[in-house]
C-alpha positions in Angstrom: 29.6 -6.9 42.0 31.0 -3.4 43.3 28.1 -1.2 44.9 29.2 1.7 42.5 26.9 -0.9 39.8 23.7 -0.2 42.6 23.5 4.0 42.3 20.2 5.2 44.8 18.5 7.8 44.9 16.5 9.6 47.7 13.1 10.6 47.0 10.2 12.1 49.4 8.7 8.8 50.1 12.4 7.1 51.1 15.6 5.3 49.5 15.6 3.6 46.1 18.1 1.3 44.4 18.5 1.0 41.1 21.1 -0.6 38.5 24.0 0.3 35.7 22.9 -0.8 32.5 24.4 0.9 29.3 26.1 3.2 30.8 23.1 4.3 32.7 21.7 4.6 36.4 17.9 2.5 35.5 15.5 3.2 38.2 12.2 0.9 37.8 9.2 0.4 39.6 8.9 3.4 41.9 5.5 4.0 43.2 4.1 7.6 42.9 1.0 6.8 44.4 -0.9 4.6 46.8 -2.5 1.4 44.9 -5.9 2.4 43.9 -8.2 -0.5 45.7 -10.0 -0.8 48.5 -11.2 1.9 49.7 -8.7 4.1 47.2 -10.6 2.3 44.5 -11.6 4.8 41.7 -10.5 7.6 43.5 -8.3 10.1 42.7 -4.5 9.1 43.5 -2.7 9.4 47.0 0.7 10.1 47.7 3.2 7.0 47.9 3.3 5.3 51.3 6.7 6.0 52.9 8.9 3.3 53.1 12.2 2.4 55.5 15.5 1.1 54.5 16.3 1.2 50.6 14.1 0.1 48.3 15.3 -2.4 45.6 14.1 -0.5 41.7 15.1 -3.6 40.0 11.7 -4.6 38.5 8.8 -2.7 36.4 5.4 -2.0 38.4 2.9 -4.6 37.6 0.6 -3.2 34.7 -2.7 -1.6 35.2 -5.5 -4.2 34.7 -6.8 -3.8 31.1 -8.0 -6.0 27.8 -5.7 -7.6 25.5 -4.8 -5.8 22.5 -8.2 -4.9 21.1 -10.4 -7.2 21.1 -9.6 -9.8 24.0 -9.8 -10.9 27.3 -6.4 -10.5 28.5 -4.8 -14.5 29.3 -4.2 -15.1 32.9 -0.6 -14.9 32.5 -0.7 -11.3 31.7 -3.0 -10.1 34.7 -1.6 -7.8 37.5 -0.7 -10.2 40.4 0.1 -7.3 42.5 -1.8 -4.0 42.8 0.5 -1.3 42.8 -0.2 -0.4 39.7 1.7 3.6 39.7 5.0 3.6 39.1 7.3 5.0 37.7 10.4 4.2 36.0 14.0 6.7 35.3 16.6 6.3 33.0 19.5 8.7 34.2 23.2 9.4 32.8 23.4 9.8 36.9 22.0 10.0 39.4 23.9 13.4 40.8 21.3 15.9 42.6 23.9 18.5 40.8 23.7 17.4 37.4 19.9 19.3 36.6 19.6 17.4 32.8 16.8 18.1 30.7 13.9 15.5 31.4 11.3 13.8 29.2 8.3 12.1 30.6 6.5 9.5 28.6 2.8 9.1 28.6 2.2 5.6 26.8 -0.7 5.2 24.2 -3.2 2.3 23.6 -6.8 3.6 22.9 -7.5 4.7 26.3 -7.8 1.3 27.4 -4.5 -0.7 27.4 -0.7 0.3 27.2 2.2 -0.2 30.4 5.8 1.2 31.1 6.8 -2.1 31.1 6.6 -2.6 27.0 10.2 -3.5 25.5 9.1 -0.7 23.1 9.5 2.2 25.9 13.0 1.4 26.6 14.7 4.7 26.9 18.0 3.9 26.9 18.8 5.2 23.6 16.9 8.2 24.7 18.5 8.9 27.9 21.9 8.3 25.9 22.2 9.9 23.1 20.2 13.4 24.3 22.1 13.2 27.7 19.1 13.7 29.7 17.0 12.0 32.3 14.0 10.3 30.7 11.4 9.2 32.6 8.2 6.7 31.8 5.0 6.0 34.0 2.2 3.6 34.6 -2.2 5.4 34.6 -5.2 3.8 34.9 -7.1 2.9 31.7 -10.1 1.3 31.1 -12.8 1.4 33.2 -10.6 1.8 36.0 -9.1 4.8 34.5 -11.5 6.3 32.2 -15.0 5.2 32.4 -17.9 7.5 34.0 -18.6 5.9 37.3 -21.4 7.7 39.6 -19.4 9.0 43.1 -15.8 8.5 41.1 -13.7 11.8 39.7 -13.9 11.6 36.2 -10.6 11.3 34.0 -8.8 9.1 37.1 -6.2 8.2 34.0 -5.3 11.7 33.7 -5.2 12.4 37.3 -2.5 9.8 37.5 -0.5 11.6 34.9 -0.4 14.8 37.1 0.4 12.3 40.3 3.3 11.4 38.5 4.3 14.6 37.2 4.0 15.6 40.6 6.2 13.1 41.7 8.8 14.2 39.2 8.7 17.9 40.1 9.1 16.9 43.4 12.0 13.8 43.0 13.8 14.3 39.2 16.4 16.6 41.1 17.5 13.2 43.1 18.0 11.7 39.6 19.7 14.2 38.3 17.2 15.8 36.3 15.8 20.1 36.6 12.6 19.7 37.6 12.0 23.4 35.8 13.1 21.6 31.8 10.5 18.9 31.9 9.2 18.0 28.4 5.8 15.2 28.1 6.0 13.3 24.9 3.5 10.8 24.0 1.8 9.0 21.1 -2.2 8.5 20.4 -3.8 8.5 24.0 -0.8 9.9 25.1 -0.8 12.7 23.0 -4.3 13.0 23.7 -3.8 12.8 27.4 -1.1 15.7 26.8 -3.8 17.7 25.4 -5.8 17.3 28.2 -3.1 18.0 30.2 -2.8 21.3 28.6 -6.1 22.2 29.4 -6.3 21.0 33.5 -5.8 23.2 35.8 -4.1 21.2 38.2 -1.6 20.3 35.4 -0.3 23.6 35.1 3.7 24.6 35.6 4.7 20.9 35.7 6.1 20.8 32.3 7.6 23.6 30.2 7.2 21.3 26.6 4.8 18.9 24.7 5.3 16.8 22.1 2.0 15.4 20.9 2.2 12.4 18.2 -1.3 12.0 16.6 -3.4 13.0 18.2 -7.2 11.6 18.6 -9.7 14.4 18.1 -12.1 12.1 20.7 -13.3 14.2 23.9 -16.6 13.0 25.3 -19.0 15.4 27.0 -20.9 14.1 30.1 -23.7 13.0 28.5 -22.3 11.1 26.1 -19.6 9.2 29.2 -22.5 8.8 31.7 -24.1 6.7 29.1 -21.5 5.0 27.9 -20.7 4.3 31.7 -24.3 3.0 31.7 -23.4 0.6 29.0 -20.1 -0.8 30.7 -21.5 -1.6 33.9 -24.6 -3.2 32.2 -22.7 -6.0 30.5 -21.4 -7.1 34.2 -25.5 -6.4 35.6 -24.4 -3.8 37.2 -25.2 0.2 37.7 -22.5 2.7 37.0 -21.7 3.7 40.7 -18.5 3.1 43.1 -20.9 1.1 45.2 -21.9 -1.8 42.5 -17.9 -1.9 40.7 -15.9 -1.7 43.4 -16.6 -4.7 44.5 -15.4 -6.1 40.8 -12.3 -8.0 41.0 -10.0 -5.4 39.4 -8.5 -7.9 37.1 -12.4 -9.1 35.7 -13.8 -5.4 35.3 -11.8 -5.4 31.4 -14.4 -7.9 30.4 -17.2 -5.4 30.9 -15.2 -3.4 28.0 -14.4 -6.6 25.6 -17.7 -7.4 25.5 -19.9 -4.3 24.8 -16.3 -2.9 22.3 -17.4 -6.5 20.2 -21.3 -4.9 19.8 -20.6 -1.0 20.0 -22.4 -0.9 16.5 -25.5 -1.2 18.5 -25.3 2.1 19.7 -24.4 4.3 16.8 -28.1 5.5 17.3 -26.5 7.0 20.5 -23.3 7.3 20.8 -22.8 8.4 16.9 -19.0 8.3 15.3 -18.2 6.4 18.6 -19.6 3.5 18.0 -17.9 2.6 15.0 -14.4 2.9 16.9 -12.6 0.1 18.8 -12.6 2.3 22.2 -15.4 2.9 24.3 -13.3 5.0 26.6 -12.0 9.0 26.0 -11.2 11.8 28.5 -14.4 13.4 29.7 -14.9 16.9 29.1 -16.7 17.2 33.2 -15.9 20.8 33.3 -14.4 20.0 36.4 -11.1 17.8 35.8 -11.2 18.5 32.5 -13.2 21.9 31.9 -13.3 22.3 28.4 -12.4 20.7 24.7 -7.9 21.2 24.2 -8.8 23.2 21.5 -10.6 25.6 22.9 -8.4 26.1 25.7 -5.5 26.3 23.9 -6.9 29.0 21.4 -7.9 30.9 24.8 -4.1 31.1 25.6 -4.4 28.4 28.2 -0.6 27.2 27.4 0.8 29.6 26.1 4.0 29.2 28.1 4.6 25.6 27.2 6.3 25.0 24.0 4.8 22.7 21.7 5.7 20.0 19.1 2.4 18.6 16.8 2.5 15.7 14.5 0.9 13.0 12.9 1.7 10.4 10.1 0.5 10.4 6.8 -1.5 6.9 6.3 -2.7 7.3 10.4 -5.4 4.4 9.4 -3.9 2.4 7.4 -3.1 0.4 10.6 -6.4 0.0 11.2 -7.4 -1.4 7.5 -4.8 -4.4 8.5 -5.7 -4.9 11.5 -9.4 -5.4 10.8 -8.8 -7.5 7.5 -10.1 -4.6 5.4 -7.5 -4.2 2.5 -9.1 -5.2 -0.8 -12.5 -5.4 1.0 -13.5 -1.7 1.3 -16.4 -1.2 -1.3 -18.3 2.2 -2.4 -21.0 1.4 0.4 -18.4 1.3 3.1 -16.8 4.5 1.7 -20.1 6.4 1.8 -21.1 5.5 5.1 -17.3 6.2 6.5 -17.9 9.5 4.8 -21.4 10.1 6.4 -19.9 9.7 10.2 -16.8 11.0 10.2 -16.8 13.8 7.2 -16.5 17.7 8.5 -20.2 18.0 6.9 -23.3 16.3 5.8 -22.0 16.6 2.4 -18.4 15.3 3.4 -19.1 12.7 0.2 -19.1 14.8 -2.7 -17.2 17.0 -1.2 -14.2 14.2 -0.1 -15.0 13.0 -3.6 -13.9 16.4 -5.6 -11.4 17.0 -3.4 -9.7 14.0 -4.7 -11.2 13.1 -7.6 -8.6 9.8 -8.3 -9.1 8.2 -4.6 -10.3 4.6 -4.7 -13.3 3.7 -2.4 -10.7 2.3 0.2 -8.0 5.5 0.1 -11.4 7.7 1.1 -12.3 5.5 3.6 -8.8 5.7 4.9 -8.7 9.1 4.4 -11.9 10.2 6.6 -10.8 8.6 9.3 -6.9 9.4 9.1 -8.7 13.0 9.3 -11.7 12.6 11.3 -9.5 10.3 14.2 -5.4 11.9 13.9 -4.7 14.3 11.2 -6.9 17.1 11.7 -7.3 17.4 15.3 -2.7 17.8 15.3 -3.3 19.9 13.3 -5.7 22.4 15.0 -4.6 21.8 18.1 -1.4 23.4 16.2 -3.2 26.2 15.3 -5.1 26.6 18.3 -2.1 27.0 20.3 -0.8 29.4 18.1 -4.5 31.7 18.2 -4.0 31.8 21.9 0.0 33.1 21.7 2.0 30.2 22.0 4.6 28.6 20.1 4.1 25.4 18.2 6.2 23.5 15.9 4.5 20.5 13.2 5.5 17.9 11.4 4.5 15.2 10.0 6.1 11.3 9.4 6.1 10.1 5.4 8.8 7.0 5.7 6.4 4.2 4.6 7.0 1.3 7.3 8.9 -1.6 5.0 6.8 -4.4 5.8 4.7 -5.9 2.5 6.2 -3.8 0.2 5.2 -0.4 2.1 1.7 -1.1 2.2 1.0 0.2 5.5 2.8 3.3 4.1 3.0 6.1 7.4 0.7 4.1 9.2 -0.5 4.7 13.2 2.2 3.9 15.6 5.3 4.1 13.0 6.4 6.6 14.9 7.0 4.8 18.4 9.8 2.5 17.4 11.4 5.3 15.4 11.0 7.6 18.9 12.9 5.4 21.0 15.1 3.4 18.3 13.6 0.4 19.2 12.3 -2.3 17.4 10.6 -4.8 19.2 6.6 -4.9 19.4 4.8 -2.8 16.9 8.6 -1.8 16.0 8.8 -5.3 14.2 5.7 -5.4 13.2 6.1 -2.3 11.1 9.9 -1.9 10.6 10.9 -5.7 11.0 13.5 -7.2 14.1 16.2 -5.6 11.9 16.0 -2.4 11.2 17.6 -0.9 7.6 19.9 1.8 7.7 17.2 4.2 6.5 15.5 3.6 9.3 18.2 4.0 11.8 18.9 6.6 10.6 15.5 8.1 10.7 15.3 7.3 13.9 18.2 9.1 14.8 17.1 12.1 13.1 13.8 12.1 15.4 15.5 11.4 19.2 18.0 14.1 17.6 14.6 17.3 17.2 13.0 15.5 20.1 16.2 15.9 22.8 17.2 18.7 21.3 13.7 20.5 21.8 13.3 19.1 25.3 16.4 20.6 26.2 16.9 24.2 24.2 13.0 24.2 22.6 14.2 24.2 19.1 13.6 20.5 17.1 15.4 22.0 14.0 12.9 23.7 12.3 10.8 26.9 12.3 7.8 27.2 14.3 4.7 26.7 12.7 2.3 30.2 11.8 -1.3 30.4 9.6 0.4 31.8 6.5 3.1 30.0 5.5 2.4 26.7 7.5 5.9 25.5 6.9 5.9 21.8 9.0 8.8 19.3 9.1 8.6 16.3 6.7 10.3 13.7 8.3 11.1 11.3 5.5 14.3 9.3 3.6 15.3 12.6 3.3 14.2 15.2 5.3 12.5 18.7 4.2 10.7 21.4 5.8 7.2 22.7 3.1 4.7 24.1 3.2 1.7 21.5 5.3 1.5 18.6 3.0 -2.6 17.3 3.5 -3.4 20.9 2.0 -6.7 19.3 0.4 -7.5 17.7 3.8 -7.0 20.9 5.6 -9.4 22.8 3.4 -12.1 20.3 3.6 -11.8 20.8 7.7 -10.8 24.6 8.6 -14.4 25.8 9.5 -14.9 22.5 11.6 -15.2 22.6 15.6 -13.5 20.1 17.3 -15.7 19.7 20.5 -16.9 17.3 22.9 -18.4 14.4 21.5 -22.1 14.5 22.6 -25.0 11.9 23.2 -27.4 12.0 20.1 -31.0 11.6 21.7 -33.3 12.5 18.6 
């Protein structure tokens, strides 16, 4: 092999060597912070140590410690074997400092408790090639390590990791052919919730120019709620929620506390409210310091008016969770009534929803109110807050149905991820199949075209949202720009305030 097949780039910590893959220079596993272990356990991230010579950047860094996907301990072979979890990966057409291409930085989802940039679903080759830009993916701490409330540790350590990764981009991306002044962050689910928080956080200001939030969760914890959940998490191990107690637990064993608590969260409904009926005990904490306030309040006050925003959701978000929970065909009126009472926007949500959707079955009502509470309305309201604060936002809805099971999943949560990357492994294979249809490929091309155009020019191809016409891009077999299609839900939620979720003490 010739040397040209192993491109090199100089970072502030030392030189790295990548590989040529599919016409791109690809660098994997570059540390952006020191391993958060030992004395650094549960601390804010610190800059990576320097190295001598040229470091090979051929392999992804290990994933942060975490449970397996929703509800089980991770198998031994899946646990990280090294401590340098905090790494970035770069796909670039050319590691030429003179190129100054636009940059996109992906932040993965996973309920704030799972996820890793080495997931094949996040291979950024097609995005970088199609958009002729630089794409960065990153690891950040999840679960107890990243988001649990621990006495003696800063809140929102996972968010602080993301800030550190974005600082790495600002300081180093020029060497990879990127322009640090044209950075777009994009992410889905917990990744989108993280970006909404980054829009709010003072240390993140100026680190990105544009943001794409795909299915923003509406869950942000109050300090009191987070502390109570942290106590329950530590209690699963017979410990206190303090750095002194938890720092002695192997990071690879700590996710067991999350698995155990998640299995019996319903026991805490009287204290945690709706959170106890979700699959995760983690969310960003509105602690007044790292995260001063909720994203909706901050954006409405103009905190991110200089950041251009895309905010969108999928039409049938909660159907994925119906499938995962084995609930198709099993939701009765009592379950629907409980969901409406817990997740609805007002005490009379039951009759109001039934009136707004008179033909909806119990299962449909169960799905609708949770789609609205968890993803659809928080996403729309984020865009509206951005507009109210003097900023610009573009809104979309994915309405194309996943082809599996005759379309039963509809446009469910997560369907946008394989369409964004044009990669059909993992969840993509489950929802679309390993061999995408021409229809799927065409829609995926539209996603990539809109996202990369926005990252490059600020224009995704449709007009900005305003609260009079409410025009949004509907992404389907035949895309169209129409008035917001979930108007019935919007009206039901228009007076609701998405506040930090409280600890219920009554």
